[in-house]
C-alpha positions, 0 to 999 in steps of 0.5 A, spaced: 848 093 961 841 092 959 839 087 953 836 091 948 828 091 947 827 086 941 820 089 940 821 097 939 822 096 932 815 095 931 814 103 933 818 104 926 816 099 921 808 098 924 806 105 925 806 107 932 807 113 934 813 116 940 814 123 942 819 127 937 825 130 939 828 137 937 834 138 935 838 144 931 845 143 932 849 143 926 857 140 927 862 139 922 864 132 921 865 129 915 863 123 914 857 119 916 860 112 914 861 106 918 857 101 922 851 104 927 847 101 932 841 103 935 840 098 942 833 102 943 830 099 937 834 093 936 837 096 929 843 097 925 845 101 920 851 100 915 853 107 911 858 108 906 859 115 904 862 118 897 866 123 895 860 128 894 857 126 900 852 121 897 850 116 903 849 108 901 848 102 904 842 098 908 839 097 915 838 091 919 833 089 924 832 083 929 825 082 927 827 081 920 833 077 920 837 077 915 834 082 911 838 088 908 833 094 907 836 099 902 839 106 904 840 112 900 841 119 902 846 125 903 851 128 908 854 135 908 858 138 914 855 133 919 848 134 917 845 128 914 839 125 912 838 118 909 831 113 907 830 106 908 826 103 903 823 097 901 819 096 908 812 095 905 810 087 906 817 084 909 816 081 915 809 084 916 811 091 915 805 096 912 811 102 912 813 104 905 819 108 907 823 110 913 827 116 914 832 119 919 835 126 919 840 129 923 847 130 926 854 127 927 856 129 935 863 132 937 868 130 940 868 124 936 864 124 931 861 117 933 854 118 936 848 121 932 842 124 933 835 127 930 828 125 928 825 119 924 819 119 920 815 114 916 810 114 911 804 112 916 806 118 917 809 117 924 815 120 927 820 120 933 827 122 936 833 117 935 840 118 939 841 123 944 846 129 943 850 127 949 857 124 947 858 121 954 851 118 956 850 112 962 854 106 960 848 101 957 844 106 955 839 104 949 838 111 947 844 112 944 845 112 936 852 110 935 858 106 931 865 104 934 870 110 934 875 111 928 881 110 930 887 112 925 893 107 924 898 111 924 900 118 921 905 121 916 909 128 917 912 132 911 919 134 914 919 141 914 925 145 910 930 149 913 926 156 910 920 154 914 923 154 920 919 159 925 925 163 929 920 164 935 918 156 935 923 152 931 921 147 926 913 146 924 911 139 922 904 138 919 901 131 920 896 127 916 892 121 919 893 114 916 887 109 916 881 112 915 875 109 912 874 115 908 879 120 905 876 125 910 874 120 915 877 124 921 875 131 919 872 135 925 876 131 930 881 133 935 888 130 937 892 131 943 899 130 945 902 127 952 909 124 955 910 117 952 914 112 955 920 112 959 924 118 961 927 123 956 934 127 955 936 134 954 944 135 954 944 142 952 940 144 959 945 146 965 943 148 972 941 155 972 940 155 964 935 161 962 932 155 957 927 151 960 929 143 960 926 140 954 926 133 955 918 131 955 912 134 952 912 141 954 903 142 954 901 135 955 893 135 953 895 140 947 890 139 942 890 140 933 884 140 930 884 136 924 881 140 918 880 136 912 883 130 908 885 127 915 890 133 915 892 136 922 890 143 922 896 146 924 904 145 926 907 141 931 913 145 933 919 140 935 926 143 936 929 149 940 927 156 937 933 162 934 934 165 941 935 158 945 940 155 939 944 162 940 944 161 947 947 154 948 952 156 942 954 162 946 954 157 953 958 152 949 954 147 950 954 144 943 954 139 940 947 137 944 941 134 943 934 133 946 930 127 946 922 125 948 917 121 946 909 123 944 904 119 945 898 121 941 890 121 942 884 122 938 877 124 941 871 119 942 865 119 944 862 113 948 860 107 944 860 099 946 864 098 941 869 102 942 876 099 944 879 097 951 884 103 951 878 108 951 878 112 957 878 119 960 884 124 959 885 131 961 886 136 956 892 142 957 886 147 959 884 142 965 878 139 961 876 132 961 874 128 955 875 121 953 879 118 947 883 113 945 891 112 943 893 111 936 901 112 935 907 113 940 912 118 937 920 119 938 922 126 938 929 129 938 932 136 937 940 137 936 944 143 936 951 144 933 955 150 931 953 150 925 946 146 925 940 146 928 936 139 927 929 137 929 926 130 928 919 127 928 919 119 928 925 117 923 925 124 919 930 130 920 929 137 918 936 141 918 937 148 919 944 151 917 942 158 916 941 160 924 948 163 926 
């Protein structure tokens, strides 16, 4: 990796002009909160975001070591603006203020791009609209990707079971810096560690064996308040339950593991587990694994069950 250029911060604080980039894309990442770095200017930004979208924090630069320049601004649906003040006369700067207006990029919501302007007035661009730039690129404006520490599940009631798909589990991501930290992100499922098991299946069965994640790389969109935008259906549907009962395979069960992965743009500060994955459509993306789940399902003569990480939903209405 190339060492940061420690002279370029003068372009912002001392009024020298560089070309302005044009950006117009609006994305739906929920928060700009985090510790951002801009290697091209050897600057960093510590940003906090309130529930109403207000942004506060401070900027640090190598030319003024230890000095925190205050920041105020707003963010809405991934479009943000914030202004750095307290610059004039500090470390010889003759700029009164410096404003950044830009966008948070998907996937990952951990890179930003847009334009800056100052009181001289001069202006230019920051960051780049590229989630996977060449490693070591100084043009990036990034933070370490936010990764959930876990997720919680709401146990579905028997009345909520879908006869077509089985038991619908809805998850909420845990561990964000803000209540909506992961909104605008995608999570994916893959087969976890070790083989699964399906004692209901038999050779010649018209129901496929159910011993692993059925659609590796399937994506759920995080819609709001860190909740999944749709259910994870776990278990057999009504037709399969009736079939195995008719075939006298019950009681029987299925167990398997599920590795969850969250999307991430490139940042030098990303976890070492950051790496390429293939989604269910055959496309490539980068992400970080965050939780390994144990999934299960069972059938008896009178019940069907669905299990996710120690929680079990029981359906006694399917006959």
